[in-house]
LOKE-105410 format. One record per atom (N, C-alpha, C): x, y, z; residue in one letter; atom name. Coordinates in pm, whole numbers, plus 50000, padded with zeros to 5 digits. Layout:
u/v/w/r/a
X/Y/Z/A/CA
...
This chain:
u/v/w/r/a
25294/46892/31295/M/N
25349/46856/31428/M/CA
25504/46918/31440/M/C
25507/47030/31505/N/N
25637/47087/31506/N/CA
25724/47031/31629/N/C
25842/46995/31596/K/N
25933/46952/31707/K/CA
26033/47058/31745/K/C
26052/47072/31878/T/N
26156/47157/31928/T/CA
26293/47101/31934/T/C
26380/47179/31965/K/N
26520/47123/31975/K/CA
26533/47023/32087/K/C
26463/47049/32194/K/N
26451/46971/32321/K/CA
26388/46848/32288/K/C
26285/46839/32198/D/N
26216/46714/32167/D/CA
26300/46623/32077/D/C
26379/46691/31982/I/N
26462/46615/31901/I/CA
26569/46546/31979/I/C
26632/46612/32070/M/N
26738/46550/32157/M/CA
26701/46442/32244/M/C
26549/46422/32268/K/N
26494/46314/32343/K/CA
26481/46186/32260/K/C
26469/46212/32127/M/N
26420/46096/32049/M/CA
26529/45999/32020/M/C
26488/45869/32005/S/N
26593/45760/31978/S/CA
26623/45759/31833/S/C
26722/45683/31791/L/N
26749/45678/31651/L/CA
26630/45636/31566/L/C
26553/45531/31610/Q/N
26444/45484/31536/Q/CA
26338/45587/31528/Q/C
26316/45672/31629/E/N
26216/45775/31615/E/CA
26257/45888/31526/E/C
26395/45915/31519/L/N
26436/46004/31427/L/CA
26422/45963/31286/L/C
26464/45830/31263/E/N
26448/45775/31124/E/CA
26296/45780/31070/E/C
26199/45749/31176/K/N
26062/45757/31137/K/CA
26021/45902/31104/K/C
26063/45993/31174/R/N
26042/46137/31159/R/CA
26109/46171/31019/R/C
26225/46148/30989/R/N
26291/46178/30860/R/CA
26198/46123/30739/R/C
26153/46001/30760/R/N
26070/45944/30649/R/CA
25943/46024/30637/R/C
25884/46049/30742/E/N
25771/46138/30747/E/CA
25780/46262/30658/E/C
25894/46332/30701/L/N
25930/46465/30632/L/CA
25949/46441/30487/L/C
26018/46334/30447/L/N
26059/46315/30308/L/CA
25922/46290/30235/L/C
25832/46210/30298/N/N
25712/46183/30228/N/CA
25624/46308/30218/N/C
25625/46394/30321/Q/N
25547/46508/30296/Q/CA
25591/46605/30189/Q/C
25727/46619/30185/E/N
25785/46716/30083/E/CA
25791/46638/29948/E/C
25795/46518/29941/A/N
25822/46456/29812/A/CA
25694/46429/29732/A/C
25585/46389/29797/N/N
25468/46338/29729/N/CA
25371/46449/29748/N/C
25319/46482/29628/I/N
25211/46588/29635/I/CA
25076/46546/29572/I/C
24982/46562/29656/S/N
24835/46515/29615/S/CA
24826/46362/29560/S/C
24899/46269/29641/C/N
24889/46130/29613/C/CA
24795/46079/29717/C/C
24726/45964/29687/S/N
24643/45898/29776/S/CA
24660/45742/29770/S/C
24644/45683/29883/D/N
24660/45532/29894/D/CA
24788/45482/29825/D/C
24905/45552/29837/C/N
25021/45511/29786/C/CA
25124/45477/29897/C/C
25211/45382/29867/S/N
25307/45341/29973/S/CA
25441/45327/29902/S/C
25545/45370/29987/A/N
25695/45358/29939/A/CA
25718/45438/29821/A/C
25639/45541/29794/C/N
25672/45616/29659/C/CA
25748/45747/29708/C/C
25817/45803/29607/S/N
25892/45930/29642/S/CA
25887/46021/29519/S/C
25883/46142/29549/R/N
25888/46255/29457/R/CA
25779/46229/29342/R/C
25659/46189/29383/C/N
25543/46160/29297/C/CA
25441/46270/29311/C/C
25351/46286/29220/S/N
25243/46373/29223/S/CA
25121/46317/29162/S/C
25006/46345/29217/D/N
24867/46309/29170/D/CA
24858/46165/29127/D/C
24914/46083/29218/C/N
24895/45942/29194/C/CA
24802/45874/29303/C/C
24754/45771/29257/S/N
24654/45699/29344/S/CA
24672/45545/29342/S/C
24676/45475/29462/G/N
24693/45334/29459/G/CA
24820/45264/29409/G/C
24931/45344/29423/C/N
25063/45298/29370/C/CA
25154/45267/29487/C/C
25261/45186/29449/S/N
25361/45139/29538/S/CA
25499/45143/29477/S/C
25601/45180/29562/N/N
25736/45168/29509/N/CA
25775/45253/29391/N/C
25709/45374/29368/C/N
25730/45451/29249/C/CA
25817/45573/29281/C/C
25901/45619/29165/L/N
25986/45730/29188/L/CA
25977/45829/29084/L/C
25955/45947/29122/G/N
25953/46065/29022/G/CA
25844/46044/28910/G/C
25719/46012/28960/C/N
25615/45988/28866/C/CA
25498/46082/28886/C/C
25415/46091/28784/S/N
25297/46175/28808/S/CA
25167/46118/28738/S/C
25059/46145/28803/D/N
24927/46089/28741/D/CA
24923/45950/28707/D/C
24966/45865/28805/L/N
24955/45727/28795/L/CA
24846/45672/28861/L/C
24784/45560/28822/L/N
24669/45487/28890/L/CA
24704/45342/28900/L/C
24712/45294/29026/N/N
24726/45154/29058/N/CA
24851/45088/28980/N/C
24965/45160/28989/C/N
25087/45113/28937/C/CA
25199/45074/29051/C/C
25291/45000/29012/S/N
25402/44961/29114/S/CA
25537/44961/29034/S/C
25629/45000/29121/D/N
25775/44999/29071/D/CA
25800/45081/28937/D/C
25744/45188/28931/L/N
25767/45272/28816/L/CA
25869/45385/28841/L/C
25949/45426/28745/L/N
26050/45524/28751/L/CA
26022/45636/28641/L/C
26002/45748/28678/S/N
25984/45864/28588/S/CA
25882/45852/28475/S/C
25759/45790/28517/C/N
25644/45778/28421/C/CA
25549/45866/28449/C/C
25455/45890/28357/S/N
25344/45978/28377/S/CA
25213/45935/28300/S/C
25105/45947/28362/G/N
24981/45919/28297/G/CA
24959/45769/28277/G/C
25012/45683/28354/C/N
25005/45537/28323/C/CA
24901/45475/28430/C/C
24850/45355/28383/T/N
24740/45299/28466/T/CA
24767/45148/28462/T/C
24769/45082/28574/N/N
24794/44928/28598/N/CA
24921/44895/28528/N/C
25036/44952/28546/C/N
25160/44926/28498/C/CA
25255/44877/28603/C/C
25356/44806/28576/S/N
25461/44760/28668/S/CA
25590/44748/28611/S/C
25689/44789/28699/D/N
25826/44774/28651/D/CA
25872/44841/28526/D/C
25807/44959/28508/C/N
25846/45038/28380/C/CA
25922/45168/28423/C/C
25991/45217/28311/S/N
26053/45351/28334/S/CA
26042/45433/28217/S/C
26033/45557/28234/D/N
26012/45673/28128/D/CA
25910/45648/28036/D/C
25804/45584/28074/C/N
25675/45567/28000/C/CA
25572/45681/28017/C/C
25494/45697/27909/L/N
25395/45811/27923/L/CA
25259/45735/27860/L/C
25148/45758/27947/C/N
25015/45722/27902/C/CA
25004/45574/27873/C/C
25067/45493/27947/C/N
25050/45348/27905/C/CA
24954/45288/27997/C/C
24894/45177/27954/Y/N
24797/45097/28017/Y/CA
24826/44949/28026/Y/C
24835/44902/28142/N/N
24858/44748/28168/N/CA
24974/44693/28104/N/C
25082/44770/28116/C/N
25213/44736/28059/C/CA
25313/44686/28165/C/C
25403/44609/28134/S/N
25496/44560/28236/S/CA
25642/44554/28181/S/C
25736/44595/28242/D/N
25876/44578/28220/D/CA
25905/44657/28088/D/C
25856/44772/28061/C/N
25870/44852/27944/C/CA
25945/44984/27991/C/C
26014/45036/27877/S/N
26093/45149/27892/S/CA
26081/45247/27770/S/C
26072/45362/27797/D/N
26060/45481/27692/D/CA
25948/45447/27596/D/C
25834/45414/27647/C/N
25705/45376/27567/C/CA
25608/45484/27591/C/C
25527/45500/27485/S/N
25410/45591/27510/S/CA
25287/45555/27449/S/C
25170/45577/27501/D/N
25042/45537/27458/D/CA
25031/45391/27418/D/C
25107/45297/27497/C/N
25097/45152/27471/C/CA
25001/45093/27569/C/C
24950/44979/27540/S/N
24858/44896/27620/S/CA
24905/44755/27597/S/C
24879/44674/27716/A/N
24917/44538/27712/A/CA
25041/44501/27651/A/C
25159/44578/27687/C/N
25277/44551/27635/C/CA
25382/44482/27738/C/C
25472/44393/27700/L/N
25551/44325/27797/L/CA
25697/44342/27746/L/C
25792/44385/27821/Y/N
25932/44389/27795/Y/CA
25960/44462/27654/Y/C
25908/44575/27648/C/N
25928/44648/27509/C/CA
26005/44784/27545/C/C
26073/44832/27447/Y/N
26144/44955/27461/Y/CA
26125/45044/27340/Y/C
26103/45177/27372/N/N
26090/45280/27273/N/CA
25971/45239/27166/N/C
25851/45207/27216/C/N
25740/45182/27132/C/CA
25645/45293/27156/C/C
25558/45311/27052/S/N
25458/45432/27061/S/CA
25329/45380/26998/S/C
25215/45398/27059/D/N
25089/45370/27021/D/CA
25069/45213/26980/D/C
25121/45141/27054/C/N
25130/44990/27042/C/CA
25038/44916/27139/C/C
24996/44804/27094/S/N
24924/44709/27194/S/CA
24955/44569/27171/S/C
24949/44499/27276/H/N
24972/44353/27276/H/CA
25114/44319/27202/H/C
25204/44372/27257/C/N
25354/44351/27204/C/CA
25438/44293/27309/C/C
25531/44210/27269/L/N
25619/44127/27361/L/CA
25767/44151/27306/L/C
25847/44187/27398/Q/N
25993/44200/27363/Q/CA
26025/44253/27223/Q/C
25957/44366/27213/S/N
25977/44451/27096/S/CA
26042/44575/27110/S/C
26109/44629/27005/V/N
26170/44768/27022/V/CA
26143/44851/26900/V/C
26141/44975/26926/N/N
26131/45092/26826/N/CA
26000/45061/26731/N/C
25888/45045/26796/L/N
25772/45015/26699/L/CA
25671/45131/26721/L/C
25595/45162/26605/E/N
25486/45260/26609/E/CA
25371/45190/26554/E/C
25248/45222/26614/N/N
25119/45171/26572/N/CA
25117/45027/26537/N/C
25162/44947/26624/K/N
25164/44797/26599/K/CA
25083/44720/26701/K/C
25029/44606/26656/K/N
24956/44515/26743/K/CA
25008/44380/26734/K/C
25016/44291/26837/Y/N
25032/44152/26825/Y/CA
25168/44122/26772/Y/C
25280/44186/26820/M/N
25418/44166/26789/M/CA
25489/44093/26895/M/C
25570/44003/26854/I/N
25678/43944/26937/I/CA
25807/43948/26879/I/C
25898/44009/26943/C/N
26029/44028/26897/C/CA
26034/44103/26758/C/C
25942/44192/26749/N/N
25926/44278/26620/N/CA
25882/44194/26493/N/C
25818/44079/26538/V/N
25759/43995/26427/V/CA
25605/44007/26441/V/C
25541/44038/26330/Q/N
25396/44053/26329/Q/CA
25334/43917/26333/Q/C
25243/43902/26419/L/N
25157/43776/26435/L/CA
25004/43817/26427/L/C
24917/43717/26400/T/N
24776/43745/26413/T/CA
24747/43750/26551/T/C
24613/43781/26586/K/N
24569/43788/26726/K/CA
24572/43642/26789/K/C
24541/43554/26712/K/N
24518/43424/26760/K/CA
24671/43361/26774/K/C
24770/43382/26678/E/N
24901/43340/26704/E/CA
24967/43389/26831/E/C
24942/43521/26847/Y/N
24992/43592/26964/Y/CA
24943/43539/27089/Y/C
24810/43514/27105/E/N
24745/43466/27218/E/CA
24804/43311/27248/E/C
24820/43241/27133/T/N
24865/43105/27152/T/CA
25013/43106/27204/T/C
25095/43200/27155/K/N
25225/43208/27196/K/CA
25227/43249/27346/K/C
25155/43337/27392/L/N
25153/43381/27526/L/CA
25127/43277/27617/L/C
25026/43187/27591/K/N
24988/43084/27670/K/CA
25092/42975/27671/K/C
25167/42959/27558/E/N
25271/42865/27553/E/CA
25389/42911/27638/E/C
25410/43033/27643/L/N
25509/43101/27733/L/CA
25474/43133/27878/L/C
25338/43096/27908/S/N
25289/43104/28046/S/CA
25282/43254/28081/S/C
25252/43343/27994/L/N
25239/43485/28017/L/CA
25105/43538/28023/L/C
């Protein structure tokens, strides 16, 4: 929908803001579907409030992430699944509040880990201990 100079001059401030947002969305998001309030993303589906991400599925509030699914409030993560509040993690699943972890699953508030499971604050637990602690913390 091309607007002429005459059309622009007749638009209210609210109409101009709406048009600006439409243009930003068109230029910023490439091949995304069912996403809302995302910017500079590509090939994402079912996401909201993400910025500078690619290949996401059902994520929210991510920044500079790629290949993640069902994640929220993460930044600079790669190929993570079901993680929340993580940063600089890759190939992790079911991790919460982790930083710089790789190939980890079921970790909470841990940093700089590789190939670990059932860790809380970088302390190794059994699966049962981990699940008990999560219930105790209401997580």
